[in-house]
N, CA, C and O atoms as a GROMACS GRO file, in nm:
protein
  404
    1MET      N    1  -3.049  -7.879   6.110
    1MET     CA    2  -3.051  -7.805   6.229
    1MET      C    3  -3.058  -7.659   6.200
    1MET      O    4  -2.970  -7.608   6.131
    2LYS      N    5  -3.155  -7.590   6.246
    2LYS     CA    6  -3.170  -7.444   6.220
    2LYS      C    7  -3.078  -7.349   6.309
    2LYS      O    8  -3.083  -7.363   6.431
    3LEU      N    9  -3.007  -7.267   6.262
    3LEU     CA   10  -2.922  -7.181   6.328
    3LEU      C   11  -3.002  -7.068   6.382
    3LEU      O   12  -3.073  -7.003   6.305
    4LEU      N   13  -2.996  -7.036   6.514
    4LEU     CA   14  -3.074  -6.917   6.558
    4LEU      C   15  -2.998  -6.793   6.531
    4LEU      O   16  -2.876  -6.796   6.543
    5PRO      N   17  -3.058  -6.685   6.495
    5PRO     CA   18  -2.984  -6.566   6.470
    5PRO      C   19  -2.931  -6.508   6.598
    5PRO      O   20  -2.992  -6.513   6.704
    6LYS      N   21  -2.810  -6.451   6.580
    6LYS     CA   22  -2.734  -6.392   6.702
    6LYS      C   23  -2.791  -6.254   6.731
    6LYS      O   24  -2.788  -6.168   6.643
    7VAL      N   25  -2.837  -6.232   6.839
    7VAL     CA   26  -2.895  -6.093   6.886
    7VAL      C   27  -2.769  -6.016   6.953
    7VAL      O   28  -2.705  -6.060   7.049
    8LEU      N   29  -2.748  -5.918   6.898
    8LEU     CA   30  -2.643  -5.833   6.936
    8LEU      C   31  -2.696  -5.725   7.036
    8LEU      O   32  -2.772  -5.637   6.997
    9VAL      N   33  -2.656  -5.735   7.163
    9VAL     CA   34  -2.703  -5.625   7.256
    9VAL      C   35  -2.583  -5.531   7.293
    9VAL      O   36  -2.474  -5.570   7.336
   10PRO      N   37  -2.620  -5.403   7.270
   10PRO     CA   38  -2.508  -5.298   7.301
   10PRO      C   39  -2.470  -5.312   7.449
   10PRO      O   40  -2.551  -5.338   7.537
   11LYS      N   41  -2.348  -5.292   7.466
   11LYS     CA   42  -2.280  -5.296   7.618
   11LYS      C   43  -2.327  -5.160   7.670
   11LYS      O   44  -2.327  -5.056   7.603
   12LYS      N   45  -2.368  -5.172   7.796
   12LYS     CA   46  -2.403  -5.047   7.873
   12LYS      C   47  -2.268  -4.994   7.927
   12LYS      O   48  -2.182  -5.071   7.969
   13SER      N   49  -2.253  -4.859   7.925
   13SER     CA   50  -2.134  -4.801   7.983
   13SER      C   51  -2.149  -4.804   8.139
   13SER      O   52  -2.258  -4.797   8.195
   14ILE      N   53  -2.034  -4.813   8.200
   14ILE     CA   54  -2.034  -4.815   8.340
   14ILE      C   55  -2.067  -4.677   8.389
   14ILE      O   56  -2.007  -4.583   8.338
   15ALA      N   57  -2.159  -4.654   8.484
   15ALA     CA   58  -2.196  -4.512   8.525
   15ALA      C   59  -2.088  -4.433   8.578
   15ALA      O   60  -2.016  -4.479   8.667
   16GLY      N   61  -2.069  -4.304   8.524
   16GLY     CA   62  -1.972  -4.230   8.567
   16GLY      C   63  -1.829  -4.235   8.498
   16GLY      O   64  -1.745  -4.149   8.524
   17THR      N   65  -1.807  -4.326   8.419
   17THR     CA   66  -1.688  -4.347   8.351
   17THR      C   67  -1.673  -4.275   8.216
   17THR      O   68  -1.565  -4.234   8.174
   18ASP      N   69  -1.785  -4.262   8.153
   18ASP     CA   70  -1.791  -4.203   8.013
   18ASP      C   71  -1.657  -4.212   7.954
   18ASP      O   72  -1.624  -4.321   7.906
   19ASP      N   73  -1.573  -4.111   7.952
   19ASP     CA   74  -1.452  -4.108   7.882
   19ASP      C   75  -1.335  -4.072   7.963
   19ASP      O   76  -1.228  -4.041   7.911
   20SER      N   77  -1.355  -4.074   8.104
   20SER     CA   78  -1.270  -4.025   8.208
   20SER      C   79  -1.142  -4.110   8.217
   20SER      O   80  -1.034  -4.062   8.252
   21LEU      N   81  -1.162  -4.243   8.181
   21LEU     CA   82  -1.037  -4.334   8.196
   21LEU      C   83  -0.935  -4.302   8.096
   21LEU      O   84  -0.817  -4.324   8.123
   22GLY      N   85  -0.969  -4.251   7.984
   22GLY     CA   86  -0.880  -4.219   7.885
   22GLY      C   87  -0.811  -4.083   7.878
   22GLY      O   88  -0.720  -4.054   7.801
   23ARG      N   89  -0.867  -4.005   7.971
   23ARG     CA   90  -0.818  -3.864   7.972
   23ARG      C   91  -0.677  -3.849   8.029
   23ARG      O   92  -0.593  -3.782   7.969
   24GLY      N   93  -0.651  -3.908   8.144
   24GLY     CA   94  -0.513  -3.923   8.200
   24GLY      C   95  -0.403  -3.955   8.108
   24GLY      O   96  -0.312  -3.877   8.084
   25PRO      N   97  -0.417  -4.087   8.052
   25PRO     CA   98  -0.320  -4.113   7.953
   25PRO      C   99  -0.308  -4.037   7.830
   25PRO      O  100  -0.201  -4.033   7.768
   26ASP      N  101  -0.411  -3.977   7.794
   26ASP     CA  102  -0.418  -3.897   7.676
   26ASP      C  103  -0.335  -3.764   7.691
   26ASP      O  104  -0.266  -3.716   7.602
   27ILE      N  105  -0.352  -3.713   7.816
   27ILE     CA  106  -0.272  -3.594   7.854
   27ILE      C  107  -0.119  -3.628   7.863
   27ILE      O  108  -0.033  -3.554   7.814
   28ALA      N  109  -0.094  -3.738   7.925
   28ALA     CA  110   0.042  -3.776   7.938
   28ALA      C  111   0.106  -3.803   7.810
   28ALA      O  112   0.216  -3.752   7.788
   29LEU      N  113   0.051  -3.877   7.726
   29LEU     CA  114   0.101  -3.910   7.589
   29LEU      C  115   0.116  -3.788   7.514
   29LEU      O  116   0.226  -3.767   7.464
   30SER      N  117   0.015  -3.695   7.496
   30SER     CA  118   0.033  -3.578   7.421
   30SER      C  119   0.148  -3.491   7.476
   30SER      O  120   0.228  -3.434   7.403
   31THR      N  121   0.148  -3.485   7.608
   31THR     CA  122   0.272  -3.403   7.671
   31THR      C  123   0.402  -3.462   7.645
   31THR      O  124   0.499  -3.391   7.617
   32ALA      N  125   0.408  -3.598   7.653
   32ALA     CA  126   0.538  -3.664   7.612
   32ALA      C  127   0.581  -3.647   7.464
   32ALA      O  128   0.698  -3.630   7.429
   33VAL      N  129   0.472  -3.654   7.382
   33VAL     CA  130   0.505  -3.640   7.237
   33VAL      C  131   0.564  -3.488   7.216
   33VAL      O  132   0.661  -3.464   7.144
   34PHE      N  133   0.494  -3.394   7.286
   34PHE     CA  134   0.542  -3.259   7.256
   34PHE      C  135   0.680  -3.230   7.321
   34PHE      O  136   0.757  -3.146   7.275
   35LEU      N  137   0.710  -3.310   7.440
   35LEU     CA  138   0.830  -3.302   7.503
   35LEU      C  139   0.955  -3.351   7.414
   35LEU      O  140   1.062  -3.292   7.406
   36VAL      N  141   0.917  -3.475   7.345
   36VAL     CA  142   1.017  -3.527   7.248
   36VAL      C  143   1.043  -3.435   7.132
   36VAL      O  144   1.156  -3.419   7.086
   37ILE      N  145   0.938  -3.375   7.084
   37ILE     CA  146   0.946  -3.290   6.965
   37ILE      C  147   1.042  -3.162   7.009
   37ILE      O  148   1.137  -3.120   6.943
   38GLY      N  149   0.999  -3.113   7.131
   38GLY     CA  150   1.084  -2.992   7.172
   38GLY      C  151   1.225  -3.022   7.205
   38GLY      O  152   1.315  -2.940   7.189
   39LEU      N  153   1.244  -3.150   7.254
   39LEU     CA  154   1.390  -3.182   7.271
   39LEU      C  155   1.466  -3.190   7.149
   39LEU      O  156   1.578  -3.139   7.141
   40ALA      N  157   1.404  -3.258   7.041
   40ALA     CA  158   1.453  -3.276   6.906
   40ALA      C  159   1.483  -3.132   6.841
   40ALA      O  160   1.591  -3.111   6.785
   41ILE      N  161   1.396  -3.048   6.850
   41ILE     CA  162   1.407  -2.905   6.799
   41ILE      C  163   1.523  -2.840   6.871
   41ILE      O  164   1.606  -2.774   6.808
   42ASP      N  165   1.532  -2.856   6.996
   42ASP     CA  166   1.627  -2.790   7.085
   42ASP      C  167   1.764  -2.843   7.048
   42ASP      O  168   1.858  -2.765   7.033
   43SER      N  169   1.777  -2.976   7.031
   43SER     CA  170   1.910  -3.021   6.998
   43SER      C  171   1.962  -2.990   6.866
   43SER      O  172   2.083  -2.981   6.843
   44ALA      N  173   1.862  -2.971   6.770
   44ALA     CA  174   1.904  -2.935   6.637
   44ALA      C  175   1.944  -2.788   6.622
   44ALA      O  176   2.028  -2.749   6.541
   45THR      N  177   1.876  -2.709   6.710
   45THR     CA  178   1.912  -2.565   6.704
   45THR      C  179   1.997  -2.517   6.811
   45THR      O  180   2.023  -2.396   6.818
   46HIS      N  181   2.049  -2.610   6.909
   46HIS     CA  182   2.130  -2.574   7.026
   46HIS      C  183   2.069  -2.471   7.110
   46HIS      O  184   2.140  -2.379   7.152
   47THR      N  185   1.942  -2.478   7.139
   47THR     CA  186   1.871  -2.377   7.235
   47THR      C  187   1.802  -2.476   7.339
   47THR      O  188   1.680  -2.489   7.348
   48ARG      N  189   1.892  -2.540   7.411
   48ARG     CA  190   1.851  -2.655   7.496
   48ARG      C  191   1.704  -2.639   7.561
   48ARG      O  192   1.617  -2.708   7.509
   49PRO      N  193   1.670  -2.560   7.664
   49PRO     CA  194   1.532  -2.580   7.708
   49PRO      C  195   1.425  -2.504   7.649
   49PRO      O  196   1.308  -2.524   7.683
   50LEU      N  197   1.458  -2.414   7.559
   50LEU     CA  198   1.362  -2.320   7.505
   50LEU      C  199   1.241  -2.396   7.442
   50LEU      O  200   1.131  -2.391   7.497
   51PHE      N  201   1.260  -2.462   7.333
   51PHE     CA  202   1.142  -2.520   7.264
   51PHE      C  203   1.080  -2.627   7.341
   51PHE      O  204   0.960  -2.651   7.326
   52THR      N  205   1.153  -2.694   7.423
   52THR     CA  206   1.081  -2.807   7.498
   52THR      C  207   0.995  -2.736   7.597
   52THR      O  208   0.880  -2.780   7.606
   53ILE      N  209   1.030  -2.627   7.678
   53ILE     CA  210   0.940  -2.573   7.759
   53ILE      C  211   0.820  -2.504   7.688
   53ILE      O  212   0.709  -2.505   7.741
   54ILE      N  213   0.840  -2.448   7.575
   54ILE     CA  214   0.729  -2.385   7.517
   54ILE      C  215   0.636  -2.490   7.454
   54ILE      O  216   0.514  -2.470   7.457
   55LEU      N  217   0.680  -2.588   7.405
   55LEU     CA  218   0.589  -2.699   7.364
   55LEU      C  219   0.514  -2.778   7.464
   55LEU      O  220   0.400  -2.818   7.441
   56VAL      N  221   0.576  -2.803   7.577
   56VAL     CA  222   0.511  -2.865   7.691
   56VAL      C  223   0.414  -2.777   7.743
   56VAL      O  224   0.303  -2.820   7.772
   57VAL      N  225   0.444  -2.654   7.758
   57VAL     CA  226   0.329  -2.560   7.815
   57VAL      C  227   0.223  -2.546   7.718
   57VAL      O  228   0.108  -2.543   7.760
   58LEU      N  229   0.248  -2.536   7.583
   58LEU     CA  230   0.138  -2.531   7.493
   58LEU      C  231   0.057  -2.661   7.490
   58LEU      O  232  -0.064  -2.657   7.468
   59SER      N  233   0.122  -2.778   7.513
   59SER     CA  234   0.048  -2.902   7.518
   59SER      C  235  -0.049  -2.909   7.636
   59SER      O  236  -0.163  -2.953   7.623
   60LEU      N  237   0.004  -2.862   7.761
   60LEU     CA  238  -0.059  -2.860   7.872
   60LEU      C  239  -0.189  -2.764   7.873
   60LEU      O  240  -0.299  -2.795   7.920
   61VAL      N  241  -0.158  -2.647   7.814
   61VAL     CA  242  -0.263  -2.556   7.796
   61VAL      C  243  -0.372  -2.603   7.703
   61VAL      O  244  -0.490  -2.586   7.736
   62GLY      N  245  -0.341  -2.659   7.590
   62GLY     CA  246  -0.418  -2.720   7.497
   62GLY      C  247  -0.518  -2.828   7.559
   62GLY      O  248  -0.639  -2.828   7.540
   63ASN      N  249  -0.449  -2.916   7.633
   63ASN     CA  250  -0.516  -3.025   7.697
   63ASN      C  251  -0.629  -2.961   7.809
   63ASN      O  252  -0.747  -2.996   7.814
   64PHE      N  253  -0.579  -2.882   7.878
   64PHE     CA  254  -0.678  -2.829   7.978
   64PHE      C  255  -0.786  -2.747   7.916
   64PHE      O  256  -0.896  -2.750   7.972
   65ALA      N  257  -0.769  -2.668   7.801
   65ALA     CA  258  -0.864  -2.611   7.732
   65ALA      C  259  -0.971  -2.705   7.675
   65ALA      O  260  -1.092  -2.680   7.679
   66ARG      N  261  -0.917  -2.814   7.623
   66ARG     CA  262  -1.001  -2.922   7.556
   66ARG      C  263  -1.082  -2.983   7.672
   66ARG      O  264  -1.201  -3.009   7.655
   67MET      N  265  -1.017  -3.010   7.800
   67MET     CA  266  -1.098  -3.060   7.904
   67MET      C  267  -1.208  -2.975   7.953
   67MET      O  268  -1.314  -3.022   7.995
   68TRP      N  269  -1.181  -2.844   7.946
   68TRP     CA  270  -1.279  -2.744   7.992
   68TRP      C  271  -1.408  -2.747   7.894
   68TRP      O  272  -1.525  -2.752   7.934
   69TYR      N  273  -1.366  -2.744   7.759
   69TYR     CA  274  -1.472  -2.734   7.666
   69TYR      C  275  -1.559  -2.866   7.656
   69TYR      O  276  -1.677  -2.860   7.622
   70VAL      N  277  -1.500  -2.978   7.686
   70VAL     CA  278  -1.573  -3.105   7.696
   70VAL      C  279  -1.654  -3.100   7.816
   70VAL      O  280  -1.770  -3.141   7.812
   71TYR      N  281  -1.603  -3.055   7.920
   71TYR     CA  282  -1.684  -3.050   8.047
   71TYR      C  283  -1.792  -2.950   8.028
   71TYR      O  284  -1.902  -2.987   8.068
   72ASP      N  285  -1.783  -2.827   7.974
   72ASP     CA  286  -1.876  -2.732   7.958
   72ASP      C  287  -1.995  -2.779   7.866
   72ASP      O  288  -2.111  -2.749   7.893
   73ASP      N  289  -1.959  -2.855   7.755
   73ASP     CA  290  -2.059  -2.910   7.672
   73ASP      C  291  -2.142  -3.025   7.738
   73ASP      O  292  -2.260  -3.044   7.708
   74ARG      N  293  -2.078  -3.098   7.825
   74ARG     CA  294  -2.145  -3.211   7.896
   74ARG      C  295  -2.239  -3.146   7.988
   74ARG      O  296  -2.353  -3.192   7.995
   75MET      N  297  -2.203  -3.040   8.061
   75MET     CA  298  -2.290  -2.976   8.160
   75MET      C  299  -2.398  -2.909   8.093
   75MET      O  300  -2.507  -2.907   8.151
   76LYS      N  301  -2.385  -2.846   7.964
   76LYS     CA  302  -2.493  -2.790   7.908
   76LYS      C  303  -2.600  -2.898   7.844
   76LYS      O  304  -2.720  -2.873   7.827
   77LEU      N  305  -2.541  -3.013   7.814
   77LEU     CA  306  -2.629  -3.114   7.779
   77LEU      C  307  -2.710  -3.174   7.890
   77LEU      O  308  -2.828  -3.202   7.877
   78LEU      N  309  -2.637  -3.193   8.008
   78LEU     CA  310  -2.720  -3.229   8.119
   78LEU      C  311  -2.814  -3.140   8.182
   78LEU      O  312  -2.910  -3.186   8.244
   79GLU      N  313  -2.792  -3.012   8.169
   79GLU     CA  314  -2.883  -2.902   8.202
   79GLU      C  315  -2.998  -2.902   8.121
   79GLU      O  316  -3.111  -2.886   8.166
   80HIS      N  317  -2.968  -2.923   7.988
   80HIS     CA  318  -3.089  -2.930   7.883
   80HIS      C  319  -3.182  -3.053   7.916
   80HIS      O  320  -3.305  -3.044   7.918
   81GLU      N  321  -3.119  -3.155   7.940
   81GLU     CA  322  -3.188  -3.290   7.973
   81GLU      C  323  -3.281  -3.282   8.094
   81GLU      O  324  -3.394  -3.331   8.097
   82ARG      N  325  -3.222  -3.213   8.195
   82ARG     CA  326  -3.281  -3.189   8.331
   82ARG      C  327  -3.401  -3.094   8.301
   82ARG      O  328  -3.511  -3.120   8.350
   83GLN      N  329  -3.386  -2.996   8.230
   83GLN     CA  330  -3.494  -2.893   8.206
   83GLN      C  331  -3.594  -2.975   8.110
   83GLN      O  332  -3.714  -2.948   8.121
   84GLN      N  333  -3.563  -3.056   8.033
   84GLN     CA  334  -3.679  -3.120   7.950
   84GLN      C  335  -3.751  -3.229   8.040
   84GLN      O  336  -3.872  -3.248   8.027
   85ARG      N  337  -3.681  -3.296   8.126
   85ARG     CA  338  -3.748  -3.380   8.228
   85ARG      C  339  -3.844  -3.295   8.307
   85ARG      O  340  -3.962  -3.329   8.320
   86SER      N  341  -3.791  -3.179   8.362
   86SER     CA  342  -3.885  -3.093   8.439
   86SER      C  343  -3.998  -3.051   8.369
   86SER      O  344  -4.107  -3.048   8.425
   87ILE      N  345  -3.983  -3.013   8.238
   87ILE     CA  346  -4.093  -2.964   8.148
   87ILE      C  347  -4.198  -3.082   8.144
   87ILE      O  348  -4.317  -3.063   8.172
   88SER      N  349  -4.145  -3.206   8.106
   88SER     CA  350  -4.236  -3.317   8.091
   88SER      C  351  -4.301  -3.356   8.211
   88SER      O  352  -4.413  -3.405   8.196
   89HIS      N  353  -4.250  -3.344   8.347
   89HIS     CA  354  -4.322  -3.370   8.460
   89HIS      C  355  -4.426  -3.265   8.484
   89HIS      O  356  -4.533  -3.298   8.534
   90GLN      N  357  -4.402  -3.142   8.452
   90GLN     CA  358  -4.507  -3.036   8.468
   90GLN      C  359  -4.620  -3.062   8.369
   90GLN      O  360  -4.734  -3.027   8.400
   91GLY      N  361  -4.600  -3.116   8.262
   91GLY     CA  362  -4.708  -3.148   8.159
   91GLY      C  363  -4.802  -3.262   8.215
   91GLY      O  364  -4.924  -3.263   8.199
   92ARG      N  365  -4.733  -3.352   8.279
   92ARG     CA  366  -4.816  -3.467   8.331
   92ARG      C  367  -4.889  -3.420   8.458
   92ARG      O  368  -5.003  -3.458   8.485
   93ASP      N  369  -4.820  -3.342   8.529
   93ASP     CA  370  -4.890  -3.295   8.661
   93ASP      C  371  -5.009  -3.216   8.625
   93ASP      O  372  -5.112  -3.229   8.690
   94SER      N  373  -5.001  -3.128   8.521
   94SER     CA  374  -5.126  -3.053   8.486
   94SER      C  375  -5.230  -3.131   8.425
   94SER      O  376  -5.347  -3.094   8.436
   95GLU      N  377  -5.197  -3.245   8.356
   95GLU     CA  378  -5.296  -3.326   8.291
   95GLU      C  379  -5.358  -3.408   8.409
   95GLU      O  380  -5.479  -3.432   8.410
   96ALA      N  381  -5.282  -3.447   8.500
   96ALA     CA  382  -5.343  -3.529   8.610
   96ALA      C  383  -5.438  -3.429   8.694
   96ALA      O  384  -5.543  -3.477   8.739
   97SER      N  385  -5.413  -3.313   8.715
   97SER     CA  386  -5.493  -3.214   8.788
   97SER      C  387  -5.615  -3.189   8.717
   97SER      O  388  -5.723  -3.181   8.775
   98SER      N  389  -5.601  -3.175   8.589
   98SER     CA  390  -5.729  -3.153   8.497
   98SER      C  391  -5.825  -3.282   8.499
   98SER      O  392  -5.948  -3.268   8.500
   99VAL      N  393  -5.769  -3.396   8.499
   99VAL     CA  394  -5.842  -3.515   8.513
   99VAL      C  395  -5.919  -3.534   8.643
   99VAL      O  396  -6.031  -3.584   8.647
  100ASN      N  397  -5.849  -3.490   8.751
  100ASN     CA  398  -5.909  -3.502   8.885
  100ASN      C  399  -6.017  -3.410   8.913
  100ASN      O  400  -6.101  -3.434   9.000
  101SER      N  401  -6.019  -3.284   8.827
  101SER     CA  402  -6.113  -3.192   8.861
  101SER      C  403  -6.255  -3.229   8.812
  101SER      O  404  -6.350  -3.155   8.836
   0.00000   0.00000   0.00000
């Protein structure tokens, strides 16, 4: 009996999810890690809320900056793709009008 080769088909991503589902837990986890590190430093140095507040704020600022840069890169990519599609449609339209003439 001949075994048929297995054809691997890549899974299609669900429209609109990209990597959005992982962002919330990622922000919560990194903030929690910085919170624990801040609490550990504060308990070691007896400066109760100082390092905790500083590290949590730094974590949140870093996460939002990362979200902004990811968003900005994605929008630039989509703008570029839209522009390329527009240019390719213009090329087809000019070819069609020259054929009809």
